[in-house]
C-alpha positions, -999 to 999 in steps of 0.1 A, spaced: -483 373 -242 -520 367 -249 -512 363 -286 -487 335 -278 -509 314 -255 -541 317 -275 -527 313 -310 -521 275 -315 -547 252 -299 -524 222 -303 -495 238 -283 -489 225 -247 -492 260 -233 -525 268 -251 -552 284 -230 -587 293 -241 -588 328 -229 -617 352 -234 -618 389 -225 -651 408 -220 -662 442 -208 -693 444 -187 -707 478 -176 -714 481 -139 -751 483 -145 -751 449 -163 -731 428 -139 -746 393 -139 -753 371 -110 -725 350 -96 -746 319 -106 -744 330 -143 -708 317 -144 -699 280 -148 -678 265 -120 -663 242 -148 -644 272 -162 -620 294 -141 -630 331 -142 -611 362 -132 -631 393 -128 -615 427 -124 -637 455 -109 -617 486 -119 -622 520 -104 -659 517 -96 -658 526 -59 -681 555 -65 -707 533 -82 -742 533 -64 -746 510 -34 -767 485 -53 -738 479 -77 -714 476 -48 -737 450 -32 -737 430 -65 -699 432 -65 -698 420 -29 -715 387 -40 -685 379 -61 -661 382 -31 -684 363 -8 -698 336 -31 -676 337 -62 -652 310 -50 -680 285 -52 -684 292 -89 -646 291 -95 -644 330 -97 -614 350 -86 -623 387 -80 -600 417 -81 -611 451 -69 -589 479 -82 -594 515 -71 -573 545 -63 -596 557 -36 -594 529 -10 -609 550 17 -641 550 -3 -643 513 -9 -671 496 10 -660 474 39 -690 451 38 -674 427 13 -638 430 22 -627 405 48 -591 418 50 -579 454 52 -572 469 17 -535 475 11 
């Protein structure tokens, strides 16, 4: 699907999509992202990361919407996910 929507810039369905991997130790500030561009960030299976990293991730859930960021936290150990940045129960 990515190959279709990113191939022809003149097509009506074209989207300028960029994928990047960022290691948990190098997660930038929420303010590093432009609110002019929609951003989706997937935090995948890092529930056992140190607390300072979890606190950085929490900023994306609390303040990311102001920078046009949608955050997704994926983990298989929901009982270990920190509750400090989750407003709703994890399901």
